[in-house]
C-alpha positions in Angstrom: 125.3 121.8 158.1 127.0 122.3 154.8 125.8 120.3 151.8 129.1 118.4 151.5 128.4 116.5 154.7 124.6 116.3 154.5 122.2 113.6 153.3 118.9 114.9 152.0 117.1 112.3 154.2 118.4 114.0 157.4 118.5 117.5 156.0 114.7 117.4 155.2 113.8 116.6 158.8 115.1 120.0 159.9 113.7 122.0 157.0 110.9 124.5 157.8 108.4 122.5 155.7 108.7 119.4 157.8 108.8 121.4 161.1 105.6 123.3 160.3 103.9 120.2 159.1 104.7 118.5 162.5 103.3 121.6 164.2 100.1 121.4 162.2 99.8 117.6 162.9 100.2 118.3 166.7 97.6 121.0 166.6 95.2 118.7 164.8 95.8 115.9 167.2 95.1 118.2 170.1 91.9 119.5 168.4 90.8 115.9 167.8 91.4 115.0 171.5 89.4 118.0 172.7 86.6 117.1 170.3 86.7 113.5 171.6 86.3 114.9 175.1 83.4 117.1 174.2 85.4 120.3 174.7 85.0 121.7 171.2 82.1 121.2 168.8 81.7 117.9 166.9 83.0 118.0 163.4 85.5 120.8 164.1 88.6 118.7 163.6 87.4 117.3 160.2 86.8 120.9 159.0 90.2 122.0 160.2 91.9 119.0 158.6 90.1 119.7 155.3 91.1 123.3 155.1 94.4 123.5 157.1 97.5 124.4 155.2 100.4 126.8 155.4 103.0 128.4 153.2 106.6 128.7 154.5 107.2 132.0 152.8 104.0 133.5 154.2 104.9 132.5 157.7 108.3 134.1 157.2 106.7 137.3 156.2 104.3 137.3 159.1 107.1 136.6 161.6 108.9 139.7 160.4 106.1 141.6 162.1 105.1 139.4 165.0 108.7 138.4 166.0 107.1 135.1 167.1 107.3 132.0 165.0 104.4 130.0 166.5 102.1 133.0 166.3 103.1 133.6 162.7 102.4 129.9 162.0 99.0 130.0 163.7 98.1 133.3 161.8 99.0 131.7 158.5 97.0 128.5 159.2 94.0 130.5 160.4 93.9 132.3 157.0 93.1 129.0 155.3 91.0 127.3 158.0 88.6 130.2 158.7 86.2 130.4 161.7 87.2 126.9 163.1 90.7 128.2 163.6 89.6 129.7 166.9 89.8 126.2 168.4 93.3 125.6 167.2 95.9 125.9 170.0 93.1 126.2 172.6 94.7 126.2 176.1 98.2 125.5 174.7 101.4 127.4 174.9 104.1 127.8 172.2 106.4 125.4 174.2 103.8 122.6 174.0 104.1 122.7 170.2 107.8 123.5 170.0 109.0 120.9 172.5 106.7 118.2 171.2 107.8 118.9 167.7 111.4 118.9 168.7 111.0 115.5 170.3 109.5 114.2 167.1 112.2 115.7 164.9 115.0 114.3 167.1 113.2 110.9 167.1 113.0 110.9 163.3 116.6 111.8 162.9 117.8 109.4 165.6 115.9 106.5 164.1 117.6 107.1 160.8 121.0 107.1 162.6 120.0 103.9 164.3 119.2 102.2 161.0 122.7 103.3 159.8 124.4 101.9 162.9 122.6 98.6 162.3 123.9 98.5 158.7 127.3 99.4 160.1 127.2 96.5 162.5 126.3 94.1 159.7 129.3 95.3 157.7 131.6 94.9 160.7 130.2 91.4 161.4 130.8 90.3 157.9 134.4 91.6 157.9 135.1 90.1 161.3 133.9 86.6 160.3 135.8 86.8 156.9 139.0 87.4 158.7 138.4 85.4 161.8 141.7 83.5 161.4 143.7 86.1 159.4 146.9 86.5 161.5 148.2 89.9 162.2 150.4 91.6 164.8 148.8 93.2 167.8 150.3 96.4 169.0 150.6 98.1 172.4 152.0 101.7 172.6 152.3 101.3 168.8 154.9 98.6 169.3 154.6 95.0 168.1 153.2 92.9 171.0 151.8 89.4 170.3 149.9 88.0 167.3 146.1 88.4 167.1 143.7 88.0 164.2 142.3 90.8 162.1 138.9 89.3 162.7 139.3 89.7 166.5 140.3 93.4 166.0 137.1 94.1 164.0 135.0 92.0 166.4 135.8 94.5 169.2 134.4 97.3 167.1 131.3 95.2 166.3 130.7 94.7 170.1 131.3 98.4 170.8 128.7 99.2 168.1 126.2 96.9 169.8 126.7 98.9 173.0 126.1 102.2 171.1 122.9 100.8 169.7 121.7 100.0 173.2 122.7 103.5 174.4 120.9 105.1 171.5 117.7 103.0 172.1 117.7 104.2 175.7 118.3 107.8 174.7 115.6 107.7 172.0 113.1 106.4 174.6 114.0 109.4 176.8 113.5 111.9 174.0 110.2 110.4 172.8 108.4 112.5 175.4 105.7 115.2 174.8 104.1 117.9 176.9 100.7 119.6 176.5 100.4 121.2 179.9 99.9 124.9 179.1 101.7 127.9 180.7 104.0 127.0 183.5 103.0 123.3 183.0 100.0 123.4 185.4 97.2 122.4 182.9 95.4 125.5 183.9 93.4 125.7 180.7 93.9 122.3 179.2 92.6 118.9 180.2 95.4 116.4 181.1 93.5 113.9 179.1 94.3 115.8 175.9 98.0 115.2 176.5 97.4 111.5 177.1 95.4 111.1 173.9 98.0 112.9 171.8 100.8 110.9 173.4 99.1 107.6 172.7 98.6 108.7 169.0 102.3 109.5 168.7 103.3 106.4 170.7 105.3 108.8 173.0 105.5 109.2 176.7 104.3 112.2 178.8 106.7 114.5 180.6 105.6 113.8 184.2 106.6 117.3 185.5 106.8 120.0 182.8 107.7 123.5 183.7 106.3 124.7 180.4 109.3 123.1 178.7 110.6 119.5 178.7 113.7 119.3 180.9 116.8 119.4 178.8 118.6 116.6 180.6 116.8 114.3 178.2 118.3 116.0 175.2 121.7 116.2 176.8 121.7 112.5 177.2 120.9 112.0 173.5 123.7 114.3 172.4 126.1 112.6 174.8 125.3 109.3 173.1 125.8 111.0 169.7 129.3 111.9 171.0 130.0 108.3 172.1 129.0 107.0 168.7 131.2 109.5 166.9 134.1 108.6 169.1 133.6 104.9 168.3 133.6 105.6 164.6 136.8 107.7 165.0 138.5 104.9 166.9 138.2 102.6 164.0 138.9 105.3 161.5 142.1 106.1 163.3 143.1 102.4 163.3 142.5 102.2 159.5 144.6 105.3 159.1 147.5 103.8 161.0 147.2 100.5 159.2 147.3 102.2 155.8 150.6 103.9 156.4 153.2 103.0 153.8 155.5 101.2 156.2 152.6 99.1 157.6 150.1 98.7 154.7 147.9 96.0 156.2 144.7 97.6 155.0 143.7 100.3 152.5 140.5 102.2 151.8 138.9 101.3 148.5 140.3 103.4 145.7 137.9 104.0 142.8 138.6 104.1 139.1 139.5 107.7 138.2 140.1 108.7 141.9 143.1 110.9 142.6 145.3 110.8 145.7 147.4 114.0 145.4 147.5 117.0 143.1 151.3 116.8 143.0 152.2 113.1 143.6 150.3 110.7 141.3 151.4 107.6 143.3 149.5 108.5 146.5 146.4 106.7 147.8 145.4 108.5 151.0 143.0 107.4 153.7 140.9 110.5 153.1 137.5 108.9 154.1 138.8 107.8 157.5 140.4 111.2 158.0 137.1 112.8 157.2 135.3 110.7 159.8 137.9 111.7 162.4 137.3 115.3 161.6 133.5 115.0 161.8 133.7 113.2 165.1 135.5 116.3 166.6 132.5 118.4 165.4 130.0 116.1 166.9 131.8 115.9 170.3 132.0 119.7 170.4 128.2 119.9 170.4 127.8 118.0 173.7 128.8 121.0 175.8 126.1 123.3 174.5 123.5 120.5 175.1 124.7 120.2 178.7 124.7 123.9 179.1 121.0 123.9 178.0 120.0 121.9 181.0 120.0 125.2 183.1 117.3 127.7 182.3 115.8 130.5 184.4 112.9 129.5 186.8 110.2 127.6 184.9 111.5 128.6 181.4 113.3 131.0 179.2 114.4 130.6 175.6 118.2 130.6 176.1 118.1 126.9 174.9 116.2 127.7 171.7 119.0 129.3 169.6 121.4 126.5 170.7 119.1 123.8 169.6 118.3 125.3 166.2 122.0 125.0 165.5 122.9 122.0 167.6 120.3 119.5 166.6 120.5 119.7 162.8 124.3 119.8 162.9 124.7 116.9 165.3 122.3 114.5 163.6 123.1 115.4 160.0 126.9 115.1 160.7 126.6 111.9 162.6 124.4 110.3 160.0 126.9 111.2 157.3 129.8 109.8 159.4 128.0 106.5 159.9 127.2 106.2 156.2 130.9 107.0 155.4 132.1 104.3 157.8 129.8 101.7 156.2 131.3 102.6 152.8 134.8 102.3 154.2 134.2 98.9 155.8 132.4 97.4 152.8 135.2 98.4 150.5 138.2 97.8 152.7 141.2 96.2 151.1 142.9 93.7 153.5 146.5 92.8 152.7 146.9 89.4 154.4 150.5 88.9 153.1 151.6 92.2 154.5 150.1 91.3 157.8 152.2 88.1 157.9 155.3 90.0 156.8 154.8 92.4 159.7 154.4 89.5 162.1 157.7 88.2 161.0 159.4 91.6 161.1 160.7 91.2 164.6 162.1 87.7 163.9 160.2 85.8 166.4 160.0 88.4 169.3 156.2 88.3 169.6 156.7 84.8 171.1 158.8 86.0 174.0 156.0 85.3 176.5 155.7 81.7 175.3 159.4 81.3 176.0 159.0 83.0 179.4 156.1 80.6 180.4 158.0 77.6 179.2 161.0 78.4 181.4 158.8 79.1 184.4 157.0 75.8 183.9 160.4 74.1 183.8 161.4 75.3 187.2 163.1 78.7 186.5 162.1 81.6 188.7 160.1 84.3 187.0 162.8 86.9 187.6 165.6 84.7 186.2 163.4 83.6 183.3 162.5 87.2 182.4 166.1 88.2 182.5 167.2 85.4 180.2 164.4 86.0 177.7 164.9 89.8 177.7 168.7 89.4 177.0 167.9 87.3 174.0 165.2 89.6 172.9 167.4 92.7 173.1 170.1 90.9 171.1 167.5 90.1 168.5 166.3 93.7 168.5 169.7 95.3 168.3 171.4 92.9 165.9 168.4 92.0 163.8 169.1 88.4 164.3 166.7 85.5 164.8 165.2 85.2 168.3 165.2 81.4 168.0 168.9 81.3 167.3 169.7 83.7 170.2 167.7 81.5 172.6 169.4 78.3 171.4 172.8 79.9 171.8 172.2 81.1 175.4 174.4 79.1 177.7 171.8 78.9 180.5 169.2 77.4 178.2 171.3 74.5 176.9 170.0 72.1 179.6 166.4 72.5 178.4 167.0 70.8 175.0 165.3 73.7 173.3 166.1 72.6 169.8 163.5 69.9 169.9 160.9 72.1 171.6 161.4 75.5 170.0 158.9 75.0 167.1 156.2 74.2 169.6 157.0 77.3 171.6 157.0 79.5 168.5 153.4 78.8 167.6 150.1 80.6 167.4 148.2 77.7 168.9 147.6 79.6 172.1 146.0 82.3 170.1 143.8 80.2 167.8 142.4 78.0 170.6 140.4 80.9 172.0 139.4 82.7 168.8 136.2 80.7 168.4 135.3 81.1 172.1 135.6 84.9 171.9 133.5 85.0 168.7 130.8 82.9 170.3 130.6 85.4 173.2 129.8 88.2 170.7 128.2 86.8 167.6 
């Protein structure tokens, strides 16, 4: 991933230094398990640990000749370990190391993303509570519908994030799986107990049936969850972009001192952070298909998945981490224009209360069809003539018998909205 959209914390996970260190840690864990089981001489592991090291540049040079990254790594480590290196990788295959390492790296990256989502949830919760009773217009099809509160709008995103955290937890548990089953996954030259000991040390599960590689449906599930998370972030980013439009202006992204909006138009304050999240979400979603395609390999294994994962995993995790952190920043610095929200509620001159009028008429004996027709006539007059909805209702000849003038203020109220706000919040927070 390009530096512009990368945090060092995530980037370092996918660097060769970390990858090779994980490989070495796995090999040492396997050696220790074999020693514990009496399968290699006592004291071997301590000698390996004392001497074992590698140099990335040396591995790269060796790989130019071997055309095999694991062999290049083992050759480099053996150079420093000496005679005891013959016990390293005993009974194992490259996939045992590669797949176990990949599970660890994905787990490392996913847990950082999880922490970010938890912080994102805290930011959403704080914003939702702050604006629990901040009245704004709700929209369907982009058109003013009925009133809601800005807190309720944000509460929905908070609840969605909770679901994403649950999904991510389940996907992480699926990916925290190792294998040390040797060629074709039959444990032909390695004791199954070695795998169990290593898994316990790592606090990971064991792949029950390995074909020399860990089945890629586990990885596809994780990438699918990444996609869902990205789409959730984009949903809120898109909402913010709409609400920041000049003719709406209910919220704005924070605008720092010295920040510029346009190279040509000094007046502009653009929702560039939200737009950025929308773009990153597209990239993350695009990486799901390759992950799904990776489920299919030839027979027990091939390496058609390998090149995909070397690109997919760093890009997906680094990009998603960046998008999450960006959304946290957006929410923590969001400017909420309460007055503009009220102005937009009033823009349609009372029309958002049309359902209240409809229900009043029905409760007073008017058929639903007739009631709807009357209310719609008054509503369309308000819409077309830009007159007050209340006035048009009071002037309607059919409605004179209902003594609306004394009841109209009770009909045009948000009481129905606010009586349930606390209830909805209690269900979520």
